[in-house]
C-alpha positions as CSV (number, residue, x, y, z in Angstrom):
1,M,-25.7,-79.6,149.5
2,T,-29.3,-80.2,148.5
3,Q,-30.0,-80.6,144.8
4,E,-33.1,-81.3,142.8
5,L,-34.1,-84.8,142.3
6,P,-32.8,-86.2,139.0
7,Q,-35.2,-88.0,136.6
8,S,-33.3,-91.3,137.1
9,V,-30.8,-92.7,139.6
10,L,-28.8,-95.9,139.5
11,F,-27.3,-97.2,142.8
12,C,-24.5,-99.7,142.6
13,C,-22.4,-101.8,145.0
14,D,-20.5,-105.0,144.9
15,H,-23.2,-107.7,144.7
16,N,-26.5,-105.8,144.6
17,A,-27.5,-107.7,147.8
18,V,-27.1,-105.2,150.6
19,R,-26.3,-101.5,150.1
20,S,-27.6,-100.7,146.7
21,P,-31.0,-102.5,147.2
22,M,-31.4,-100.6,150.5
23,A,-30.6,-97.3,148.8
24,E,-33.0,-98.1,145.9
25,G,-35.8,-99.0,148.3
26,I,-35.2,-96.1,150.7
27,M,-35.1,-93.5,147.9
28,K,-38.4,-94.8,146.5
29,K,-39.9,-94.6,150.0
30,L,-38.6,-91.1,150.7
31,Y,-39.1,-89.4,147.3
32,G,-41.9,-91.4,145.6
33,T,-42.1,-92.5,142.0
34,G,-41.2,-89.2,140.3
35,T,-37.6,-90.4,139.9
36,Y,-36.8,-93.7,138.2
37,V,-34.6,-95.6,140.6
38,Q,-32.7,-98.9,140.0
39,S,-29.8,-100.7,141.5
40,V,-27.1,-103.1,140.3
41,G,-23.9,-104.8,141.4
42,V,-20.5,-105.3,139.9
43,K,-21.4,-109.0,140.2
44,N,-24.6,-110.9,140.7
45,D,-23.5,-113.9,142.8
46,L,-25.7,-113.3,145.9
47,E,-29.3,-113.0,146.7
48,I,-30.7,-110.1,148.7
49,D,-29.4,-110.3,152.3
50,G,-32.0,-111.2,155.0
51,F,-30.6,-108.6,157.3
52,S,-31.1,-105.9,154.7
53,I,-34.7,-107.0,154.3
54,A,-35.2,-106.9,158.1
55,V,-33.8,-103.5,158.8
56,C,-35.6,-101.9,155.8
57,A,-38.8,-103.5,156.9
58,E,-38.4,-101.5,160.1
59,L,-38.9,-98.4,157.9
60,D,-41.8,-100.0,155.9
61,V,-39.4,-100.4,152.9
62,E,-40.1,-103.8,151.3
63,L,-37.0,-105.6,149.8
64,A,-38.1,-109.2,149.9
65,R,-39.0,-109.3,146.2
66,H,-35.7,-107.7,145.1
67,R,-33.7,-109.7,142.6
68,S,-30.0,-109.0,142.3
69,R,-28.6,-108.1,139.0
70,S,-25.2,-107.0,137.6
71,F,-24.2,-104.2,135.3
72,D,-24.0,-106.7,132.5
73,E,-27.5,-108.1,133.2
74,M,-28.9,-104.6,133.4
75,E,-27.8,-103.9,129.8
76,Q,-29.0,-107.3,128.6
77,W,-32.4,-106.6,130.1
78,G,-32.6,-103.3,128.2
79,D,-31.7,-100.7,130.9
80,D,-29.2,-98.5,129.1
81,L,-26.7,-97.0,131.4
82,S,-26.6,-93.8,129.4
83,S,-30.3,-93.2,130.2
84,F,-29.6,-92.5,133.9
85,D,-28.9,-89.0,135.0
86,L,-26.9,-90.0,138.1
87,V,-25.0,-93.1,139.2
88,I,-24.3,-93.4,142.9
89,A,-21.6,-95.9,143.8
90,L,-21.6,-97.3,147.3
91,S,-18.4,-99.2,147.1
92,P,-14.9,-98.6,145.6
93,A,-15.3,-101.5,143.2
94,S,-18.7,-100.3,141.9
95,Q,-17.3,-96.8,141.5
96,R,-14.5,-98.1,139.3
97,R,-16.9,-100.2,137.2
98,A,-19.4,-97.3,136.9
99,L,-16.6,-94.9,135.8
100,E,-15.3,-97.5,133.3
101,L,-18.8,-98.0,131.8
102,T,-19.7,-94.3,131.7
103,R,-16.5,-92.8,130.3
104,F,-18.3,-92.2,127.0
105,Y,-21.5,-90.9,128.4
106,H,-22.4,-87.5,129.9
107,L,-23.6,-88.5,133.3
108,D,-22.5,-88.0,136.8
109,V,-21.0,-90.7,139.0
110,E,-20.9,-90.0,142.7
111,Y,-19.2,-92.1,145.4
112,W,-20.8,-92.5,148.8
113,P,-18.6,-94.5,151.1
114,I,-21.3,-96.5,152.8
115,L,-20.3,-99.1,155.5
116,D,-20.4,-102.7,154.2
117,P,-22.1,-104.5,157.1
118,T,-21.6,-108.0,155.9
119,G,-19.5,-110.1,158.1
120,L,-19.7,-107.6,161.0
121,G,-21.1,-108.6,164.4
122,E,-21.1,-111.9,166.2
123,T,-24.7,-112.2,167.3
124,R,-28.0,-111.5,165.5
125,E,-28.5,-108.3,167.4
126,A,-24.9,-107.2,166.6
127,K,-25.4,-107.9,162.9
128,L,-28.7,-106.1,162.9
129,A,-27.0,-103.1,164.5
130,Q,-24.4,-103.0,161.7
131,F,-27.0,-103.3,159.0
132,R,-29.0,-100.5,160.7
133,A,-25.9,-98.3,160.7
134,A,-25.5,-98.8,156.9
135,R,-29.2,-98.2,156.3
136,D,-29.0,-95.0,158.4
137,Q,-25.9,-93.8,156.5
138,I,-27.8,-94.2,153.3
139,M,-30.8,-92.3,154.6
140,T,-28.6,-89.5,155.8
141,R,-26.8,-89.2,152.5
142,L,-30.1,-89.2,150.6
143,I,-31.5,-86.4,152.7
144,E,-28.3,-84.4,152.5
145,R,-28.2,-84.8,148.7
146,F,-31.9,-84.5,147.8
147,G,-33.5,-82.7,150.8
148,P,-36.4,-83.6,153.1
149,P,-38.6,-86.5,152.1
150,C,-41.7,-85.8,150.0
151,K,-44.7,-85.5,152.3
152,D,-47.0,-87.5,150.1
153,T,-44.7,-90.6,150.2
154,Q,-44.6,-90.9,154.0
155,T,-46.9,-93.3,155.8
């Protein structure tokens, strides 16, 4: 079900270290800067995961400068949750937190059950395969939801 791009999207997951930064970066890569895109976590207790950086670099999506932040920090830094058109939760905990925080706002919260690749795989290659699977799930969901990538954003 392809729908028009919203003016602003917030991706959220548990720690803002794996899935939500990947979604933020990939959406910016696929659809350009016409949509304001940010990401947050329920908690901010981890830095961006190196495997996320590596698998996104394969798509020319740069995540190394990403700094994790929580819902609370987002509001402290001046990003008002009510200013987003769409919140996409990538984990059950982030969906619960997003629904709790948005119950007084008129905005949509969608839940995309994206694989949490952390802790999966024994070897480096096996871990990379799990992170690629999560990355590819995100890419598929973005294209299903918002349509083909914008031509002018592809390299």
